[in-house]
BALOBA-1460 file (C-alpha; in Angstrom, 3 decimals):
// residues 199
<rec num="1" residu="m" x="-95.585" y="-63.575" z="109.194"/>
<rec num="2" residu="r" x="-95.696" y="-59.859" z="108.553"/>
<rec num="3" residu="k" x="-97.167" y="-59.231" z="112.011"/>
<rec num="4" residu="l" x="-94.417" y="-61.325" z="113.578"/>
<rec num="5" residu="a" x="-91.747" y="-59.355" z="111.722"/>
<rec num="6" residu="l" x="-93.318" y="-56.094" z="112.849"/>
<rec num="7" residu="a" x="-93.464" y="-57.301" z="116.466"/>
<rec num="8" residu="l" x="-89.817" y="-58.351" z="116.333"/>
<rec num="9" residu="a" x="-88.778" y="-55.023" z="114.818"/>
<rec num="10" residu="t" x="-90.651" y="-53.198" z="117.575"/>
<rec num="11" residu="a" x="-89.015" y="-55.356" z="120.241"/>
<rec num="12" residu="v" x="-85.577" y="-54.705" z="118.760"/>
<rec num="13" residu="a" x="-86.293" y="-50.961" z="118.655"/>
<rec num="14" residu="l" x="-87.322" y="-51.005" z="122.301"/>
<rec num="15" residu="v" x="-84.234" y="-52.926" z="123.337"/>
<rec num="16" residu="a" x="-82.014" y="-50.632" z="121.272"/>
<rec num="17" residu="a" x="-83.528" y="-47.469" z="122.740"/>
<rec num="18" residu="p" x="-81.257" y="-45.912" z="125.352"/>
<rec num="19" residu="a" x="-82.472" y="-46.174" z="128.925"/>
<rec num="20" residu="f" x="-83.292" y="-42.792" z="130.396"/>
<rec num="21" residu="s" x="-81.035" y="-41.592" z="133.177"/>
<rec num="22" residu="a" x="-83.190" y="-38.943" z="134.836"/>
<rec num="23" residu="t" x="-83.834" y="-40.195" z="138.374"/>
<rec num="24" residu="v" x="-85.210" y="-38.187" z="141.280"/>
<rec num="25" residu="g" x="-82.478" y="-37.642" z="143.836"/>
<rec num="26" residu="q" x="-79.737" y="-37.976" z="141.211"/>
<rec num="27" residu="p" x="-78.018" y="-35.345" z="139.034"/>
<rec num="28" residu="a" x="-80.295" y="-34.199" z="136.210"/>
<rec num="29" residu="p" x="-78.706" y="-35.133" z="132.857"/>
<rec num="30" residu="d" x="-77.216" y="-32.133" z="131.096"/>
<rec num="31" residu="f" x="-78.348" y="-31.312" z="127.573"/>
<rec num="32" residu="s" x="-78.123" y="-28.688" z="124.879"/>
<rec num="33" residu="a" x="-80.872" y="-27.759" z="122.412"/>
<rec num="34" residu="p" x="-81.756" y="-24.771" z="120.231"/>
<rec num="35" residu="d" x="-84.338" y="-22.297" z="121.439"/>
<rec num="36" residu="l" x="-86.955" y="-20.816" z="119.110"/>
<rec num="37" residu="s" x="-84.397" y="-18.435" z="117.616"/>
<rec num="38" residu="g" x="-81.862" y="-21.227" z="117.050"/>
<rec num="39" residu="k" x="-79.617" y="-20.219" z="119.969"/>
<rec num="40" residu="p" x="-78.217" y="-23.243" z="121.865"/>
<rec num="41" residu="v" x="-79.344" y="-23.521" z="125.487"/>
<rec num="42" residu="k" x="-77.686" y="-25.849" z="128.006"/>
<rec num="43" residu="l" x="-79.213" y="-26.981" z="131.277"/>
<rec num="44" residu="s" x="-75.836" y="-26.496" z="132.978"/>
<rec num="45" residu="d" x="-75.948" y="-22.799" z="131.999"/>
<rec num="46" residu="f" x="-78.401" y="-22.399" z="134.887"/>
<rec num="47" residu="r" x="-76.473" y="-24.225" z="137.604"/>
<rec num="48" residu="g" x="-77.050" y="-22.378" z="140.867"/>
<rec num="49" residu="k" x="-80.747" y="-21.793" z="140.131"/>
<rec num="50" residu="f" x="-83.885" y="-23.867" z="140.350"/>
<rec num="51" residu="v" x="-85.040" y="-25.026" z="136.910"/>
<rec num="52" residu="v" x="-88.446" y="-26.301" z="135.805"/>
<rec num="53" residu="l" x="-88.620" y="-28.468" z="132.682"/>
<rec num="54" residu="e" x="-91.995" y="-28.687" z="130.941"/>
<rec num="55" residu="w" x="-92.627" y="-31.036" z="128.022"/>
<rec num="56" residu="t" x="-95.160" y="-29.374" z="125.772"/>
<rec num="57" residu="n" x="-97.076" y="-29.737" z="122.516"/>
<rec num="58" residu="p" x="-99.653" y="-27.110" z="121.399"/>
<rec num="59" residu="e" x="-101.686" y="-29.818" z="119.637"/>
<rec num="60" residu="c" x="-102.326" y="-31.735" z="122.880"/>
<rec num="61" residu="p" x="-105.716" y="-31.076" z="124.551"/>
<rec num="62" residu="y" x="-104.158" y="-31.466" z="128.016"/>
<rec num="63" residu="v" x="-101.521" y="-28.850" z="127.222"/>
<rec num="64" residu="r" x="-104.169" y="-26.553" z="125.763"/>
<rec num="65" residu="r" x="-106.280" y="-26.920" z="128.920"/>
<rec num="66" residu="h" x="-103.381" y="-25.767" z="131.099"/>
<rec num="67" residu="y" x="-102.640" y="-22.836" z="128.782"/>
<rec num="68" residu="d" x="-106.238" y="-21.854" z="127.968"/>
<rec num="69" residu="s" x="-107.088" y="-21.784" z="131.690"/>
<rec num="70" residu="g" x="-104.059" y="-19.576" z="132.335"/>
<rec num="71" residu="n" x="-102.661" y="-22.218" z="134.690"/>
<rec num="72" residu="m" x="-99.324" y="-22.776" z="132.942"/>
<rec num="73" residu="p" x="-98.581" y="-19.137" z="131.983"/>
<rec num="74" residu="s" x="-99.412" y="-17.861" z="135.482"/>
<rec num="75" residu="l" x="-97.179" y="-20.485" z="137.105"/>
<rec num="76" residu="q" x="-94.352" y="-19.595" z="134.711"/>
<rec num="77" residu="k" x="-94.619" y="-15.935" z="135.710"/>
<rec num="78" residu="e" x="-94.991" y="-16.760" z="139.407"/>
<rec num="79" residu="v" x="-91.786" y="-18.792" z="139.553"/>
<rec num="80" residu="a" x="-89.861" y="-16.401" z="137.287"/>
<rec num="81" residu="a" x="-90.477" y="-13.716" z="139.921"/>
<rec num="82" residu="k" x="-88.588" y="-16.003" z="142.316"/>
<rec num="83" residu="d" x="-85.648" y="-16.308" z="139.880"/>
<rec num="84" residu="v" x="-86.617" y="-19.847" z="138.835"/>
<rec num="85" residu="v" x="-85.697" y="-20.752" z="135.254"/>
<rec num="86" residu="w" x="-88.522" y="-22.334" z="133.221"/>
<rec num="87" residu="l" x="-87.565" y="-24.293" z="130.110"/>
<rec num="88" residu="a" x="-90.344" y="-25.645" z="127.890"/>
<rec num="89" residu="v" x="-89.308" y="-28.547" z="125.646"/>
<rec num="90" residu="n" x="-91.080" y="-29.689" z="122.478"/>
<rec num="91" residu="s" x="-89.901" y="-33.174" z="121.460"/>
<rec num="92" residu="s" x="-92.390" y="-33.697" z="118.613"/>
<rec num="93" residu="s" x="-90.720" y="-35.254" z="115.587"/>
<rec num="94" residu="p" x="-90.869" y="-33.465" z="112.204"/>
<rec num="95" residu="s" x="-92.438" y="-36.683" z="110.879"/>
<rec num="96" residu="s" x="-95.376" y="-36.268" z="113.269"/>
<rec num="97" residu="g" x="-98.538" y="-34.512" z="112.168"/>
<rec num="98" residu="e" x="-98.267" y="-32.557" z="115.434"/>
<rec num="99" residu="f" x="-94.840" y="-31.081" z="114.733"/>
<rec num="100" residu="t" x="-94.798" y="-27.319" z="115.283"/>
<rec num="101" residu="t" x="-92.221" y="-25.059" z="113.667"/>
<rec num="102" residu="p" x="-90.294" y="-22.686" z="115.947"/>
<rec num="103" residu="e" x="-92.110" y="-19.743" z="114.340"/>
<rec num="104" residu="n" x="-95.569" y="-21.206" z="115.004"/>
<rec num="105" residu="m" x="-94.530" y="-22.268" z="118.498"/>
<rec num="106" residu="a" x="-93.476" y="-18.694" z="119.260"/>
<rec num="107" residu="k" x="-96.795" y="-17.313" z="117.959"/>
<rec num="108" residu="w" x="-98.803" y="-19.804" z="120.013"/>
<rec num="109" residu="l" x="-96.890" y="-19.051" z="123.218"/>
<rec num="110" residu="a" x="-97.309" y="-15.313" z="122.675"/>
<rec num="111" residu="a" x="-101.038" y="-15.726" z="122.103"/>
<rec num="112" residu="k" x="-101.341" y="-17.659" z="125.386"/>
<rec num="113" residu="g" x="-99.344" y="-15.118" z="127.391"/>
<rec num="114" residu="a" x="-96.727" y="-17.752" z="128.180"/>
<rec num="115" residu="a" x="-93.487" y="-16.770" z="129.890"/>
<rec num="116" residu="p" x="-90.898" y="-19.575" z="129.843"/>
<rec num="117" residu="k" x="-87.269" y="-18.484" z="130.009"/>
<rec num="118" residu="a" x="-86.793" y="-20.425" z="126.770"/>
<rec num="119" residu="t" x="-88.628" y="-22.974" z="124.642"/>
<rec num="120" residu="l" x="-86.399" y="-25.682" z="123.240"/>
<rec num="121" residu="i" x="-86.881" y="-27.653" z="120.043"/>
<rec num="122" residu="d" x="-85.883" y="-31.282" z="120.613"/>
<rec num="123" residu="q" x="-86.949" y="-32.603" z="117.212"/>
<rec num="124" residu="d" x="-84.698" y="-35.679" z="117.356"/>
<rec num="125" residu="g" x="-86.188" y="-36.551" z="120.757"/>
<rec num="126" residu="k" x="-82.816" y="-37.022" z="122.452"/>
<rec num="127" residu="i" x="-83.623" y="-34.879" z="125.474"/>
<rec num="128" residu="g" x="-87.087" y="-36.340" z="125.872"/>
<rec num="129" residu="r" x="-85.737" y="-39.888" z="125.813"/>
<rec num="130" residu="l" x="-82.883" y="-38.928" z="128.131"/>
<rec num="131" residu="y" x="-85.435" y="-37.775" z="130.692"/>
<rec num="132" residu="g" x="-87.982" y="-40.473" z="129.950"/>
<rec num="133" residu="a" x="-90.591" y="-37.835" z="129.115"/>
<rec num="134" residu="r" x="-93.778" y="-39.733" z="128.289"/>
<rec num="135" residu="t" x="-96.520" y="-37.144" z="128.176"/>
<rec num="136" residu="t" x="-97.313" y="-33.539" z="127.427"/>
<rec num="137" residu="p" x="-97.195" y="-32.049" z="129.915"/>
<rec num="138" residu="h" x="-94.487" y="-33.952" z="131.836"/>
<rec num="139" residu="m" x="-92.789" y="-31.846" z="134.497"/>
<rec num="140" residu="y" x="-89.389" y="-31.910" z="136.208"/>
<rec num="141" residu="v" x="-87.788" y="-29.713" z="138.866"/>
<rec num="142" residu="v" x="-84.012" y="-29.401" z="139.162"/>
<rec num="143" residu="d" x="-82.383" y="-27.814" z="142.218"/>
<rec num="144" residu="p" x="-79.440" y="-25.349" z="142.198"/>
<rec num="145" residu="q" x="-76.978" y="-28.227" z="142.645"/>
<rec num="146" residu="g" x="-78.279" y="-29.791" z="139.448"/>
<rec num="147" residu="r" x="-80.170" y="-32.570" z="141.235"/>
<rec num="148" residu="l" x="-83.612" y="-33.719" z="140.102"/>
<rec num="149" residu="v" x="-86.059" y="-33.193" z="142.972"/>
<rec num="150" residu="y" x="-89.416" y="-33.747" z="141.231"/>
<rec num="151" residu="a" x="-90.695" y="-35.636" z="138.195"/>
<rec num="152" residu="g" x="-94.248" y="-36.287" z="137.068"/>
<rec num="153" residu="a" x="-97.620" y="-34.631" z="136.589"/>
<rec num="154" residu="i" x="-98.196" y="-30.921" z="136.897"/>
<rec num="155" residu="d" x="-101.089" y="-31.457" z="139.307"/>
<rec num="156" residu="d" x="-103.458" y="-33.981" z="140.865"/>
<rec num="157" residu="k" x="-106.422" y="-33.496" z="138.496"/>
<rec num="158" residu="r" x="-105.989" y="-35.623" z="135.404"/>
<rec num="159" residu="w" x="-109.610" y="-35.151" z="134.364"/>
<rec num="160" residu="a" x="-110.651" y="-31.565" z="134.947"/>
<rec num="161" residu="s" x="-112.314" y="-28.618" z="133.302"/>
<rec num="162" residu="a" x="-110.406" y="-25.389" z="132.807"/>
<rec num="163" residu="a" x="-112.098" y="-23.993" z="135.923"/>
<rec num="164" residu="e" x="-111.310" y="-27.067" z="138.021"/>
<rec num="165" residu="t" x="-107.676" y="-26.924" z="136.897"/>
<rec num="166" residu="k" x="-107.172" y="-23.750" z="138.917"/>
<rec num="167" residu="s" x="-108.190" y="-25.517" z="142.149"/>
<rec num="168" residu="a" x="-105.945" y="-28.556" z="141.631"/>
<rec num="169" residu="k" x="-102.975" y="-29.275" z="143.889"/>
<rec num="170" residu="n" x="-100.036" y="-28.168" z="141.759"/>
<rec num="171" residu="h" x="-97.154" y="-30.588" z="142.327"/>
<rec num="172" residu="v" x="-94.590" y="-28.290" z="140.689"/>
<rec num="173" residu="r" x="-95.497" y="-25.334" z="142.904"/>
<rec num="174" residu="a" x="-95.435" y="-27.580" z="145.994"/>
<rec num="175" residu="a" x="-92.074" y="-29.148" z="145.102"/>
<rec num="176" residu="l" x="-90.500" y="-25.755" z="144.447"/>
<rec num="177" residu="g" x="-91.922" y="-24.302" z="147.655"/>
<rec num="178" residu="e" x="-90.505" y="-27.081" z="149.810"/>
<rec num="179" residu="a" x="-87.148" y="-27.275" z="148.035"/>
<rec num="180" residu="m" x="-86.652" y="-23.512" z="148.097"/>
<rec num="181" residu="a" x="-87.395" y="-23.540" z="151.835"/>
<rec num="182" residu="g" x="-84.644" y="-26.133" z="152.310"/>
<rec num="183" residu="k" x="-87.122" y="-28.923" z="153.072"/>
<rec num="184" residu="p" x="-87.276" y="-32.400" z="151.503"/>
<rec num="185" residu="v" x="-89.847" y="-32.597" z="148.691"/>
<rec num="186" residu="s" x="-92.699" y="-34.601" z="150.212"/>
<rec num="187" residu="v" x="-94.137" y="-35.677" z="146.835"/>
<rec num="188" residu="s" x="-91.094" y="-36.083" z="144.598"/>
<rec num="189" residu="a" x="-92.577" y="-38.345" z="141.908"/>
<rec num="190" residu="t" x="-96.049" y="-38.800" z="140.464"/>
<rec num="191" residu="s" x="-97.464" y="-40.500" z="137.398"/>
<rec num="192" residu="p" x="-97.578" y="-37.983" z="134.528"/>
<rec num="193" residu="y" x="-100.743" y="-37.578" z="132.486"/>
<rec num="194" residu="g" x="-101.498" y="-36.075" z="129.089"/>
<rec num="195" residu="c" x="-100.890" y="-36.931" z="125.444"/>
<rec num="196" residu="s" x="-98.007" y="-39.184" z="124.464"/>
<rec num="197" residu="v" x="-94.841" y="-37.407" z="123.366"/>
<rec num="198" residu="k" x="-94.764" y="-37.632" z="119.566"/>
<rec num="199" residu="y" x="-91.212" y="-38.953" z="119.090"/>
């Protein structure tokens, strides 16, 4: 009986959860969240520029692989040089054992040489659920008109060593390259991989 009640409660929770509205080819949902210093940041603040959204969690081995290899920090710096805005989002709940305080998040990013424009704390998970973010990392690219042009994995090597990560086909780099050249994004959606987002 207890198992049945738990199953029903889970089903109700799933039904009650808002459907995400982030769809490739459609306007990217606007949001506002505090950065690591507590300053509110809105996606619409960057209208007119390309924006990369990266769901992150320092406790996730997949995230650590992309940072330890230098893959994520180097891509952040590469696109920043092209005036692309990179927003990292941490949607881990304070009730999760993997929750990271803004102070510790800032220290970790600094130690990894990371260079996002801002890192946002989404501790109630509203932004993550709005976008349907399922994994860390889970990547999105928004064009200057505010339209979502890519959603999915960072690259095509789910299982890779740090060394192999550098030779992977990076979907974010490819999507940005095509979109910035005025071309349709040839691979606009892929299946994300990584750790589950700890809502």
